[in-house]
N, C-alpha and C positions, 0 to 999 in steps of 0.2 A: 064753554064747559066749566061749570063751577064746582063740580064734585071733586072732593079730595079723597084721602085714604078711606074713610068710613063710607062715603057715598058710593064709591066705585066697588068696594068690597060687598056692599048690599046688592049692587047690580049683578055682580058675579054670582052671589048666592041665589037671588030670586029669579033673574032672567036667564042665566046660563046653567043654573042648577049644579054649580060646582063650588068647591071650597076655595076661598081665596088663600088658604094656608097650604094648598096642595103642592106648591113649588112650581106650578105652571105660571107662565107669563101671560098676562091679560092686557090687550091693547085696546084703547078706546080713541075714537076720532071725534073731534068737535063737529058741530052741525055745519059750520062754514067750511070745514075741511082743512083749515090752516093750523090746527092744533091736534097733537097726539099725546096721549098719556099712557104709560106702561105701569102696571101694578104687578108686583110679585112678592112672595114671601121668601126670604133668604135663610130661614132657619132660626133667626134671632128676632126678626120683626118684619113688618111690611115696608116695602120700598116703593117709591113713586118717582117716576121720571116723566118730565114734561118737556115738549118742544113745540115752539110756534114758528111757522115759516114766515120769513120776511116777505117773500113773494111766492106765489104759486100755492098749490094745495097738495095734500097727501092723497095719492091715488088709492082708493079703497076697493077691495073686491066686492062685486055685486053678488048678493045672496038673498035667498028667500027665508033663511033662518037668521037668528041673532048671532050665531057663532061662526067664525071662519078660522080654519087652522092654517097658520102661516109657518113655513119653515124659516130657519135663520136667514137664509139668503134674501128672500123678498122683504123680510122685516128690516134687515140691514139697509137694503135699498130704500125702503120707505123713510127710514130715519135720515138718509142722506139726500132725500128729495128726488130720488131717481124713480121714474115710472117703471116699475118692475114688470109690466106687461110687455114692454119692448125696450129693454135696456140697451143703451148705446154708449160706446166708448167715446168720450169727449176729447181725449188727447192721447197721443202715444209718445213714448220716449224715443227720440230719434238722435241723430248726430248732434253733438254740441249741447245737448240738454243734460242737466245733472241727473245722475241715476244713483239709487241707493246701493246698487250692486257693482259699482266700479265703473 
């Protein structure tokens, strides 16, 4: 995905029929699935976050439209590389393991 601020803002305007200055967060996934970009307006200017996975791919919702509404939880899982469709705890805090809460 080669698009930056301006290219993604144009996609938001033309394809999604929304204003990139609305305050909404817009997520874009690259064709191979290993790159995700987030575009949003913070009240002072446009912000762009980009993450490329070393291994694996971002799981993207299947849709017939160009837009998908994600709540903060699945988006957070996406950014951590967790398959939000079937999240799984990978480890639990047990005896002898350090804990933030004592």
